[in-house]
N, C-alpha and C positions, 0 to 999 in steps of 0.2 A: 213311524210311531205306532206303538201298540195301544189299543184301548181295550176295555174289559167289560164283559157282560157276566153277571152272576145268574146262574140257572139252578133251580131245584133239580134233583136227580131225574125226576120224570120229564121235565122240560128238556134236559140235555139228552135223555134217551129218545125223546120224540124227534129232536133235531137229527140225531144220528140215523134213526129209522126212516124218516121222511126226506132227509136231505136238505130241508129248509124249514124255516119257522117265521111266523110273524111276531113271535115273542111270547112273553108271559101275559097273564091277564091284564096287568097294568099297562103293558105295551099296546095290547089290543084296544084298550079303553082310550089311550092317549093318541093312537094313530101313528106311532113310531116306536122303534126299539130303543130303550134307554141303555146307554153305555156310560162308563166312567173312565177317566184317565187313571193312571197308576196312582197319582196323588189323591184321587177322590174315592177310590174303590173301598178302602177300609171304612170310611164314613158312610158310604152307601150300604155296606153290609150291616153296620151297626144300626142304621136308621130303618132299613127295610127288611132285614133278615135276622134280627136279634134272636138268638136262641135256636135258630133253625139249623138242623144237621143235614148232612148229605148234599151240600152245595158243591157246585163246580164253577170254577173261574175260567171263562172262555176268553182267550186273547185273539184279537183281530188286528190286522195291519190297516191303518187308515187309508193308505194308498189304494188297496184293493177294493175298498168300499165305494170309491168314486164320488160323484156328485150327489149321491143319495145321502151322504153323511153331512149333517149340518151341526155346527157348534152353536148352541143356543143358551141364553141366560136361564138359569134355573135356581136351585137351592143356594141361598145366601148370595145371590148376584153373580155366582160363578158360571162360566160357560161349560156346558156338558155336551158330549157327543150324542146325537140322535140320528138313527138310521131310518130313512123313509122308504124302505123296501124290505123284502124278505131277507133274512140272514140265511146263508147257505153253508153247508159243510165246507165248501171250497173257500169260504171267507175265514175260516178258523185257522189260526196258527198253531194253537195248542189248547188243551183242556186240562186243568189241574184240579184235583180235589181241594176243597176249602174246609179243612177240618175245624171243628169247634173245640177249643181247648180252654178250659177255665172260664167259659162264658164268652170268649172272643174268638173270632175266626182268624186262623193263622194263614197269612198270605205268603206266597213265595218270596224269598229274599231277592230274587233276581228280576223282580218286576221293573220294567223300564217305561 
């Protein structure tokens, strides 16, 4: 199963350059890296990245993240995936630009 992390362009560039990251400022503050399922990603983008351009959607396979990945209750009582270790480039399956079109982020049609 794939889960998704939304990164700003500079955060994605830092992960590529350094090979790993502890995430965005909110991740550092909370002590884990926030992810979303395919069904949750658009709402996450609207809530936390409204109007932000230059985003990237990073897909990761849950199996490769191991025991450090926990599904925990968060927004609206739904369970969200949280990663309790650094995210590495080896963890990423793909990175896709997340363009802002007409005020909404356009997600890939093949998200699963």
